LUMTI-526641 format. One line per 4 residues: number of its first residue (from 0); their letters; for each residue y negated, x negated, z of N, C-alpha, C. Coordinates in Angstrom, 3 decimals. Layout:
! residues N
NUM) A) Y/X/Z/Y/X/Z/Y/X/Z ~ ...
//
This chain:
! residues 164
0) MREF) 1.155/-1.014/0.096/0.000/0.152/0.042/-1.200/-0.963/-0.096 ~ -2.319/-0.628/-0.903/-3.519/-1.133/-0.902/-4.538/-1.078/0.305 ~ -5.444/-1.606/0.732/-6.450/-1.673/1.369/-7.702/-0.974/0.813 ~ -8.429/-0.127/1.245/-9.521/0.426/0.949/-10.662/-0.426/1.375
4) GNMW) -10.531/-1.432/2.027/-11.687/-2.319/2.573/-12.112/-3.013/1.270 ~ -11.361/-3.523/0.606/-11.941/-4.399/-0.569/-12.282/-3.641/-2.055 ~ -13.698/-3.799/-2.061/-14.405/-2.783/-3.287/-14.188/-3.270/-4.361 ~ -13.791/-4.526/-4.920/-13.732/-5.190/-5.999/-12.460/-5.758/-6.053
8) PEDL) -11.515/-5.066/-6.595/-10.018/-5.584/-6.668/-9.998/-6.594/-7.816 ~ -9.351/-7.569/-7.950/-9.594/-8.718/-8.747/-9.098/-8.288/-10.117 ~ -7.962/-7.349/-10.032/-7.702/-6.853/-11.453/-8.829/-6.008/-12.087 ~ -9.812/-5.486/-11.388/-10.770/-4.608/-12.060/-12.048/-5.530/-12.354
12) MSKS) -12.191/-6.930/-11.614/-13.223/-7.434/-11.923/-12.906/-9.148/-11.929 ~ -12.167/-8.985/-13.332/-11.878/-10.390/-13.437/-13.068/-11.218/-14.215 ~ -12.801/-12.703/-14.112/-14.222/-13.329/-14.634/-14.160/-13.069/-16.088 ~ -13.179/-12.782/-17.077/-13.394/-12.359/-18.262/-14.413/-11.147/-18.541
16) VFTK) -14.116/-10.161/-17.671/-14.788/-8.884/-17.801/-16.335/-9.111/-17.227 ~ -16.482/-9.865/-16.168/-17.661/-10.069/-15.781/-18.404/-10.930/-16.758 ~ -17.856/-11.969/-17.524/-18.520/-12.944/-18.534/-19.109/-11.882/-19.445 ~ -17.959/-11.194/-20.026/-18.620/-10.109/-21.215/-19.538/-9.249/-20.726
20) FLAV) -19.614/-8.881/-19.338/-20.660/-7.880/-19.196/-22.101/-8.335/-18.933 ~ -21.961/-9.670/-18.293/-23.033/-10.934/-18.537/-23.527/-11.085/-19.728 ~ -22.891/-11.308/-20.683/-23.142/-11.775/-22.084/-23.852/-10.437/-22.802 ~ -23.197/-9.311/-22.797/-23.849/-8.368/-23.393/-25.275/-7.710/-22.544
24) SIFC) -25.243/-8.000/-21.299/-26.568/-7.506/-20.558/-27.621/-8.609/-21.003 ~ -27.323/-9.986/-21.415/-28.358/-10.804/-21.505/-28.827/-10.537/-23.050 ~ -27.702/-10.082/-24.071/-27.951/-9.895/-25.236/-29.198/-8.657/-25.733 ~ -28.535/-7.599/-24.783/-29.467/-6.444/-24.793/-30.910/-6.537/-24.362
28) GTLS) -30.974/-7.242/-22.995/-32.423/-7.853/-22.571/-33.085/-8.600/-23.648 ~ -32.683/-9.413/-24.414/-33.262/-10.511/-25.153/-33.527/-9.546/-26.516 ~ -32.933/-8.709/-26.836/-33.071/-7.967/-28.197/-34.409/-6.718/-27.799 ~ -34.230/-6.282/-26.612/-35.539/-5.338/-26.324/-36.689/-5.966/-26.199
32) ACAP) -36.631/-7.297/-25.472/-37.878/-8.278/-25.551/-38.510/-8.373/-26.739 ~ -37.885/-8.562/-27.846/-38.424/-8.619/-29.304/-38.823/-7.424/-29.941 ~ -38.806/-6.273/-29.423/-38.938/-4.909/-29.926/-40.533/-5.125/-30.256 ~ -40.791/-4.473/-31.717/-42.210/-4.772/-32.013/-43.217/-3.460/-31.020
36) QIDV) -44.414/-3.848/-30.961/-45.295/-2.858/-30.054/-46.502/-3.067/-31.141 ~ -46.911/-1.723/-30.883/-48.419/-1.237/-31.687/-49.256/-0.993/-30.219 ~ -50.284/-1.907/-30.191/-51.491/-1.494/-29.320/-52.580/-0.780/-29.717 ~ -53.084/0.364/-29.313/-54.356/0.827/-29.864/-55.575/0.490/-28.913
40) HGYV) -56.521/0.390/-29.254/-57.703/0.060/-28.464/-59.073/0.496/-29.089 ~ -59.741/1.091/-28.062/-60.898/1.706/-28.214/-60.787/3.244/-28.725 ~ -61.904/3.704/-29.112/-62.449/5.107/-29.532/-63.037/5.355/-30.664 ~ -62.508/6.271/-31.607/-63.279/6.552/-32.806/-63.248/8.073/-32.512
44) PIAS) -64.618/8.968/-32.896/-64.168/10.276/-32.696/-63.644/10.805/-33.903 ~ -62.994/12.326/-33.638/-62.513/12.976/-34.838/-63.492/12.874/-36.044 ~ -63.086/12.697/-37.302/-63.845/12.902/-38.502/-64.697/13.819/-38.580 ~ -64.235/15.267/-38.281/-64.869/16.477/-38.231/-66.135/16.360/-37.485
48) DVAA) -66.091/15.806/-36.273/-67.196/15.787/-35.318/-68.297/14.777/-35.984 ~ -67.796/13.681/-36.707/-68.699/12.965/-37.011/-69.384/13.344/-38.455 ~ -68.669/14.206/-38.942/-69.375/14.653/-40.356/-70.277/15.673/-39.728 ~ -70.241/16.507/-38.824/-71.077/17.497/-38.288/-72.454/16.700/-37.869
52) ITPG) -72.787/15.651/-37.703/-73.700/14.741/-37.460/-74.783/14.851/-38.748 ~ -75.684/15.350/-38.534/-76.612/15.560/-39.767/-78.014/14.340/-39.527 ~ -78.054/13.226/-40.454/-79.105/12.309/-40.332/-80.455/13.404/-40.489 ~ -81.532/12.998/-39.524/-82.641/13.487/-39.745/-82.807/15.050/-38.699
56) QDNQ) -81.747/15.480/-38.369/-81.633/16.622/-37.434/-81.296/16.135/-35.956 ~ -80.124/15.394/-36.073/-79.576/15.135/-34.723/-80.330/13.711/-34.278 ~ -80.229/13.695/-32.972/-80.625/12.608/-32.111/-79.739/12.231/-31.086 ~ -80.506/11.103/-30.312/-79.306/10.426/-29.420/-78.509/11.546/-28.412
60) ETVL) -79.466/12.364/-27.893/-78.913/13.158/-26.998/-77.788/14.397/-27.371 ~ -77.946/14.746/-28.567/-76.888/15.491/-29.252/-75.605/14.765/-29.915 ~ -76.008/13.433/-30.308/-74.994/12.602/-30.733/-73.894/12.344/-29.314 ~ -74.799/12.030/-28.439/-73.831/11.572/-27.026/-73.074/12.805/-26.491
64) ARLG) -73.623/14.267/-26.748/-73.065/15.438/-26.284/-72.037/15.685/-27.204 ~ -71.901/15.374/-28.504/-71.023/15.544/-29.651/-69.960/14.669/-29.540 ~ -70.079/13.249/-29.414/-69.217/12.285/-29.485/-68.796/11.507/-28.384 ~ -69.728/11.555/-27.415/-69.613/10.798/-26.257/-70.245/9.503/-26.171
68) PPTT) -70.075/8.589/-25.221/-70.660/7.433/-25.094/-69.952/6.493/-26.185 ~ -70.937/5.629/-26.657/-70.453/4.652/-27.804/-69.545/3.533/-27.246 ~ -68.738/2.852/-27.896/-68.114/1.775/-27.653/-69.080/0.514/-27.292 ~ -69.998/0.393/-28.081/-71.157/-0.614/-28.110/-72.275/-0.058/-28.686
72) TGAK) -73.213/-0.936/-28.313/-74.618/-0.593/-29.212/-75.020/-1.966/-29.609 ~ -76.135/-1.875/-30.351/-76.292/-3.000/-31.216/-77.353/-4.067/-30.549 ~ -77.633/-5.023/-30.587/-78.499/-6.047/-30.069/-79.757/-5.607/-29.874 ~ -80.287/-6.164/-28.994/-81.608/-5.915/-28.308/-82.524/-5.507/-29.451
76) GSDT) -83.121/-4.468/-29.503/-84.053/-3.994/-30.630/-83.413/-3.309/-31.685 ~ -82.299/-3.080/-31.891/-81.342/-2.453/-32.879/-80.897/-1.089/-32.174 ~ -81.376/0.143/-32.798/-81.156/1.318/-32.341/-79.862/1.781/-33.100 ~ -78.729/0.985/-33.071/-77.309/1.445/-33.366/-76.155/1.520/-32.520
80) WYYI) -75.303/2.616/-32.824/-74.404/2.931/-31.469/-73.156/2.636/-32.678 ~ -72.134/2.171/-31.919/-70.763/1.832/-32.453/-69.485/2.411/-31.773 ~ -68.732/3.086/-32.394/-67.476/3.582/-32.183/-66.388/2.747/-32.863 ~ -65.629/2.119/-32.124/-64.537/0.858/-32.460/-63.361/1.430/-32.252
84) SSRV) -62.185/1.281/-32.998/-60.760/1.492/-32.820/-60.058/0.557/-33.385 ~ -58.956/-0.123/-33.214/-58.305/-1.100/-33.779/-56.667/-0.695/-33.217 ~ -55.838/-1.052/-34.275/-54.539/-0.940/-34.121/-53.879/-2.572/-34.373 ~ -53.210/-3.029/-33.124/-52.671/-4.338/-33.275/-50.927/-4.340/-33.198
88) HRVA) -50.579/-4.804/-34.041/-48.927/-5.105/-34.021/-48.335/-6.477/-33.520 ~ -47.744/-6.162/-32.548/-47.249/-7.616/-31.876/-45.707/-7.400/-31.794 ~ -45.328/-8.717/-32.271/-43.767/-8.993/-32.128/-43.536/-9.914/-31.475 ~ -42.883/-10.161/-30.212/-42.286/-11.043/-29.476/-43.613/-12.166/-29.208
92) FLAP) -43.098/-13.489/-29.424/-43.966/-14.372/-29.330/-45.069/-14.727/-30.902 ~ -44.843/-14.091/-31.576/-45.379/-13.987/-32.767/-47.125/-13.929/-32.659 ~ -47.821/-14.463/-33.338/-49.398/-13.869/-33.195/-49.438/-12.493/-33.552 ~ -50.363/-11.814/-32.935/-50.643/-10.395/-33.093/-51.349/-10.317/-34.534
96) KEIK) -51.281/-9.232/-35.044/-51.933/-8.949/-36.330/-52.281/-7.398/-36.284 ~ -53.673/-7.457/-36.660/-54.505/-6.265/-36.749/-54.179/-5.655/-37.831 ~ -53.649/-4.268/-38.011/-53.239/-3.599/-39.018/-54.184/-2.445/-39.591 ~ -54.921/-2.228/-38.543/-55.968/-0.997/-38.704/-57.258/-1.072/-37.759
100) REIV) -58.410/-0.976/-38.665/-59.649/-1.198/-37.728/-60.753/0.041/-38.440 ~ -61.225/0.646/-37.212/-62.198/2.030/-37.848/-63.523/1.692/-37.067 ~ -64.534/1.679/-37.832/-65.889/1.624/-37.037/-66.755/2.467/-37.530 ~ -67.389/3.418/-36.828/-68.229/4.137/-37.106/-69.427/3.645/-36.638
104) AIVF) -70.503/3.523/-37.020/-72.013/3.131/-37.004/-73.099/3.976/-36.939 ~ -73.855/4.573/-36.005/-74.644/5.611/-36.121/-76.228/4.876/-35.763 ~ -76.819/4.980/-36.941/-78.360/4.281/-36.881/-79.231/5.511/-36.572 ~ -79.881/4.993/-35.541/-81.266/5.716/-34.793/-82.646/5.166/-35.298
108) ASTG) -83.434/5.995/-35.654/-84.789/5.585/-35.958/-85.387/5.370/-34.474 ~ -86.782/4.416/-34.423/-87.365/4.375/-33.135/-87.671/5.785/-32.458 ~ -87.793/6.905/-33.138/-88.058/7.969/-32.442/-86.769/8.633/-31.648 ~ -85.601/8.110/-32.039/-84.267/8.822/-31.431/-83.511/9.448/-32.528
112) NVTA) -84.046/9.836/-33.695/-83.360/10.562/-34.709/-82.394/9.592/-35.322 ~ -81.052/10.537/-35.811/-80.140/9.956/-36.544/-80.577/9.534/-38.046 ~ -80.691/8.220/-38.587/-81.195/7.922/-39.717/-79.986/7.708/-40.761 ~ -78.657/7.361/-40.141/-77.540/7.053/-41.051/-76.363/6.955/-40.285
116) VEHF) -75.188/7.565/-41.171/-74.008/7.328/-40.134/-73.064/6.336/-40.996 ~ -72.354/5.337/-40.815/-71.769/4.289/-41.865/-70.465/4.156/-41.249 ~ -69.383/4.112/-41.954/-67.968/3.967/-41.811/-67.568/2.553/-42.374 ~ -66.701/1.865/-41.317/-66.172/0.695/-41.813/-64.711/0.373/-41.347
120) GLED) -64.000/-0.405/-42.232/-62.713/-0.558/-41.956/-62.222/-1.893/-41.785 ~ -61.240/-2.115/-41.935/-60.465/-3.462/-41.908/-60.986/-4.188/-43.072 ~ -60.769/-3.642/-44.076/-61.405/-4.196/-45.331/-62.836/-4.900/-45.381 ~ -63.764/-4.297/-44.689/-64.876/-4.558/-44.538/-65.258/-5.901/-43.656
124) GRII) -64.122/-6.073/-42.765/-64.455/-7.195/-41.857/-64.685/-8.644/-42.634 ~ -65.183/-9.575/-41.672/-65.019/-11.015/-42.247/-64.718/-11.836/-40.941 ~ -64.227/-12.881/-41.153/-64.022/-13.814/-40.211/-65.029/-14.842/-39.941 ~ -65.446/-14.900/-38.707/-66.668/-15.492/-38.323/-66.064/-16.542/-37.050
128) DLNR) -66.144/-17.790/-37.401/-66.102/-19.075/-36.416/-67.212/-19.019/-35.733 ~ -67.110/-18.691/-34.501/-68.207/-18.877/-33.525/-68.012/-19.967/-33.017 ~ -66.913/-20.791/-32.498/-67.113/-22.317/-31.921/-65.905/-23.003/-32.530 ~ -66.359/-24.128/-33.080/-65.360/-24.815/-33.843/-64.601/-25.841/-32.860
132) NVTV) -65.010/-26.386/-31.985/-64.505/-27.123/-30.950/-64.331/-28.524/-31.433 ~ -65.117/-29.192/-32.436/-64.660/-30.397/-33.203/-65.881/-31.276/-32.750 ~ -65.286/-32.427/-32.454/-66.078/-33.687/-31.961/-66.062/-34.673/-32.777 ~ -66.996/-34.836/-33.696/-67.048/-35.685/-34.932/-66.959/-37.468/-34.055
136) TDGR) -66.293/-38.197/-34.581/-65.892/-39.209/-33.886/-66.070/-40.456/-35.045 ~ -66.536/-41.685/-35.048/-66.373/-42.550/-36.002/-65.303/-43.399/-35.878 ~ -64.887/-43.967/-36.930/-63.773/-45.007/-36.645/-62.436/-44.731/-36.914 ~ -61.335/-45.154/-36.749/-60.176/-44.933/-36.955/-59.500/-44.417/-35.924
140) RLTF) -58.676/-43.509/-36.145/-57.872/-42.847/-35.166/-56.565/-43.593/-34.938 ~ -56.111/-44.107/-33.496/-55.149/-44.891/-33.267/-53.876/-43.681/-32.553 ~ -52.661/-44.244/-33.384/-51.488/-43.294/-32.673/-51.174/-43.758/-30.926 ~ -50.772/-43.005/-30.622/-50.195/-43.356/-29.129/-49.558/-44.649/-28.995
144) LEQL) -48.758/-45.100/-30.077/-47.897/-46.259/-29.815/-48.918/-47.427/-30.279 ~ -49.692/-47.137/-31.232/-50.673/-47.982/-31.561/-51.232/-48.651/-30.327 ~ -51.986/-47.657/-29.506/-52.534/-47.850/-28.494/-51.911/-48.573/-27.442 ~ -50.697/-48.370/-27.325/-50.063/-48.969/-26.092/-49.651/-50.172/-26.549
148) LGNI) -49.270/-50.501/-27.634/-48.699/-51.826/-28.051/-49.878/-52.796/-28.341 ~ -51.407/-52.291/-28.559/-52.448/-52.959/-28.870/-52.893/-53.398/-27.536 ~ -52.629/-52.973/-26.464/-53.062/-53.461/-25.230/-52.054/-54.576/-24.630 ~ -51.300/-55.016/-25.286/-50.213/-56.141/-24.845/-50.801/-57.306/-24.822
152) GNFS) -51.023/-58.157/-24.071/-51.647/-59.257/-23.912/-53.012/-59.286/-23.564 ~ -53.703/-58.082/-23.337/-55.360/-57.994/-23.108/-55.323/-58.036/-21.786 ~ -54.543/-57.970/-21.054/-54.445/-58.198/-19.420/-54.135/-59.188/-18.889 ~ -54.137/-59.890/-17.905/-53.688/-60.880/-17.055/-53.243/-60.439/-15.597
156) AESF) -52.334/-60.977/-14.911/-51.986/-60.883/-13.484/-53.045/-61.088/-12.650 ~ -53.828/-62.073/-13.318/-55.161/-62.304/-12.498/-56.185/-61.411/-12.277 ~ -56.123/-60.972/-13.183/-57.187/-59.536/-13.472/-57.176/-58.412/-12.393 ~ -55.585/-58.168/-12.350/-55.365/-56.948/-11.337/-55.169/-57.510/-9.906
160) LGGG) -54.991/-58.816/-9.659/-55.023/-59.388/-8.227/-56.269/-59.899/-7.696 ~ -57.261/-59.850/-8.678/-58.686/-59.836/-8.303/-59.183/-61.692/-8.422 ~ -58.137/-62.386/-9.052/-58.799/-63.710/-9.183/-59.252/-63.987/-10.519 ~ -59.463/-63.030/-11.359/-60.151/-63.653/-12.484/-60.952/-62.639/-12.944
//
């Protein structure tokens, strides 16, 4: 007769069954980590709400009531509101790729009335390099090995011991 105190009998949980279970678990975990993800950032109002804005008639208050607060506004001195949305496709460790971008720009006159409603997409974008992080140096660049071997013989034991 078997004892009930042994919860994992050796015939049910042998090393080969445990190894197979562990291998399948690791495989499934790794596979799920590589699943593509689509991230959505920002907010662009519904097209019918944007189409209802009439240049010359609507002002900042009516736009704010109809569309909500903008994602960002133009630089100081520019009365432009921007509603921005983007979709980014990510797969594991690969670089993310932007697959869709929508920008609605609402331009206001100095009086606060709408003068134009503009739409931009991913195809309208430009890549701007804001900071190149490049330091121009003169001369020849040495490899690590050239630097290491170039210093052999330049130092003497006396210079390290304080005698020279």
